[in-house]
N, C-alpha and C positions, 0 to 999 in steps of 0.2 A: 740649444744653443748650438751652434759648431764649436770646433775646437779653434778655429781663426779667431771668431767675434770674443771670444773669451778670454781671447791673448791678447786683441787689443785693447779693450776693457781693462784688462791690466796693465798694460801697455797708457793708458790715458791715467789709472790712478797713480801711473808713476814705480807700480808695482815690478816692474821687470825695462829690462831696456827696450826701447822702440824695434832695433835691430833683432831682437831675439823674438818678436812676434810670429816668425816663419817656421821655427823649429821649435818642437815641444820634447818632451821626453820620450814620448812615444815615437816619433818621427828622428827622433837623434838612435833612438836604439836600432829602428828598421832600416840604419844606413851601416850599423856595426857589422863585421864578420864575424864568424860564430866564435863563439866565444867558451869552447870546449874544457870544462872541468871551474873555469875560472868561477872563484869564493862571490857571491852576490845576496844581496837583500835589499829589500823594499819597502818603500815608507812612503807616509803622504797626509797631509794634513786637510781638517774635514774641519767646516764650519759645524760648530757645537747645536745644531738643532735636533732634533729625536723626526725620526722618519727620513733623514736624507739620505737615498740610493747611492749605491754604487760606490767603489773603491776606487782611484787612479791604482792603489799601489799592487792588488791584484793582478789589475791587469796587467801592470810592468814586472809582475813577477813570474805571470805566465810569460810575456813576452823573453822573461832571461833565463825563462826553461827552454821555451823553444830556440832561444841562439844558443843553449848546452852548458848553461851555467849551472852550476850546484849549489842551489838554492840552501843556503845553512839558519834560516829559521823563516816562521813564516809572516807571509807582508803585516804589515802593522798600519795603522792610523792616527794618528797625533788630534785632536781636537783643539781648534783654536773658536776666538769669541769671534771675529770676522774675518773678511777675505782680506785686510793687513794684518791680521792676527791680535793680537798675542798668543803664544799658547795659556787653553784653559788654565786656571788653579793646579798644580798637581801634575801637569804632563811635562812641564821638564824632566821635573825625577823621572816619572816613567818613561819619556822617549832617553833619556842618561839610563837605566835597567835596561833599556831594549839593547840600546850602542855594547854597552857591556855583554851581554848573550850576543849578541855579531859578534865581536873580538873572538869573545873565550871558543864557540863552536870553529872561527875559521882558524885560532891556533891550534885547536885541537884533533883538526884533518890533518895540517901542514906538518905534525908533532908527530901524525900514526905511523907506523913501521909495514 
């Protein structure tokens, strides 16, 4: 399935605004200038099914690195029960811990002398 048809599906289901169908995160990142040293982190959500391949977060992580970002933590995936969500039990707390790790990593780098 192409990126375009996936986004069109999401728009039909009311998960994204119809005007957002043409530009996803990958296309948005492709349009950015170099991010020389900008702190960044990537995450995604994945349907909670065994053996579901791929990670949008890892791909975004690579794109950010290619733009010159300083990735402060590894890419992370958070599991959802289905396309519209919600998060699987316990994932909200895991996401909160991950976000705290991101904030600490950014803060530590900023305060280095």
